[in-house]
N, C-alpha and C positions, 0 to 999 in steps of 0.2 A: 736581594742580598747575595744570592748565588752568582748572579751576573757580575756584581761588583767584585767578588772574590776571584772570579775567572779573569776579569780584565786586569786586576792587580797582579795576579800570578803570571799572566802573559807578559805584562810590562816588566816584571822582575826576571823574566827569562826562564821560568819553570817549564819543564816538559816531562812527558812520561813516555816510556817505551812499551809497546804492546806486540805480542805475537798474534798475527792474524792468519787464519786459514779460511779459504774460500773455494767454492766450486763454480765452474762456468762452462759454457759450451763454446768451443772455438769456431766451428762451422756447423752447418745444419746436418752434415753427414758424419761428423765425428762425435763420439760420446763425450761424456763429461771429463773435464780436466780439473786438477786440484792445484792451487797455488798456496804457498806458505811463505810468509815474510815477516820481518820485524819492521814496525812502523813507529816513528816518533811523532807524537801529537803535542801541540802546545795549547794550553797548559796541560790539559788532560782530556780524555774522551768523555763526551757528554752528549745529550740528545741533540743539541744545536749543531755539533760538527760531525755527527755520524754520517750524514749524507756526503760530506767532503771525504771521509775515509773510504766510503764505497766508491766514489769517483776516482780516488787515487788508486785503489786496487784495480778498478776497471782499466785504468790507463796502463797499469803494469801487465795486464793480461794480454794485450795486443789489440790491434785495430779492428779485427774482425770478430772479436769475442763478444758474447752476450754479456749483459749486466751480471756481475758475480753475486752469488749467494754466500754471505758470510756465515761460516759454520762454527767458528770458534774465535774468541777474542780473549787473550790472557795477558794481564798486566805483568810486566817483567820488573824485577828489582824489589826493593823493600816497600 
């Protein structure tokens, strides 16, 4: 039932905005860096698309960065 609701919401164009904070290592000799961004997810964040969110954040960190560790996810809006 949940999958049907998600597919219907995606087809209707619903989306949700989240503030995401993550830490990652840029190079082996540099300490940790922190990234903070607002991400829009269609239709909303759930277990099935969490990996896509991590990959998106990893892409924003840079090409030599390690896989980020998500430290905070906060839904924005009502």
